[in-house]
Each structure stands twice: as structure tokens, then as C-alpha cells.
N, C-alpha and C positions, 0 to 999 in steps of 0.2 A: 627095474631099470632096463633089462633086455627087451621087455615088451615095448617100452617107449622108443628105444633105439630101432627096433624092427618096424614100428609104425612110421617113424620118421624116414627110414630108408625106403619103405614102400611108397609113402607119399611123395618123396623126392623122385623116385622112378616114374611115377604117374605124371607128375608135373613136368619132368624132363622129357617124357615121351610126347606129351601134348605140345610143349614148347618146340621140340624138334620137328614135329609134324607140321606145325604152323609155319616154321621157318622154311621147310622144304616146299610147302604149298606157295608161299609168298615169293620165293626166289626162282623156282623152276617151272611154274605153271602160270601162263599169262591168260587172262580172260579174253574171249573172242569179242571184238567190238560189234555191237548190234545197233541198228538204227531204231530209235524209239520215237514214236509219234503218239501223242495223246490229244484228243480234242478237248478244248476248253469251253465250258458252258458260258454263255452270255458274252462271248468275244467275237467280234466281226473280223473276218479276214481282210487283208489288204490285197489289192490287185497289183501284181508285179509289173513294173514299167521298165522299159529299156533306158538305162542311164549311162553316163560316161564310164562308170565302173564296170558295166556289163556291155562290152562292145558287140555289135551285131556281126553276122557272118560276112557281110559285104565289105567290112573294113579291111580284112586281110586280103581280099581278092583284088583290091585297088592297087596294091603295091606290086605290079607286074614287072616294072622296070628294075634292073639290078641296082643294088645300093652301092654307092661309092663310099668306101670306108674312110677316105681321107677328108671328105667334106668339100673337096675342090672339084671343079669340072675338068674333065679330061680334054686336052687340046689336040 
């Protein structure tokens, strides 16, 4: 019986050590985000076009007049 008890204690310590180390790795260390790009065979790429969701640079340059916050014209 002491041999079985000793085996279970050692096994419990090993499992506890592995579980504790996995917990520490999961909670305290964050992976670095990396950009991954992989070419796909037999897939043709699309040409990006300027759409309404991607405004061009001259859209922001046209608003040179100060904006009126109330929506009414000043008299």
C-alpha cells in the first residue's frame, strides 16, 4: 500500500506541475501578433478599386471651411 500511495503522490505532483505551468503560460504570456500571408495556387487576385468605403485623399482636403456645429447659418 505505501508503494501505491507514493506512486499516486508523485503522479499528482507531476500533473499539478504541468497544469500549473500551462496556467501560467496562458495567463501571463501573450503571443506576438504576426502578419501571415500565404499564396494560394490556382487563385487569381482581384484588382483593388477605390470605392465609397475607401475614400480618397482629396475628400478630406475639400472641407477647408469651418464646420458650423448647430447646423444653422450664422447671421
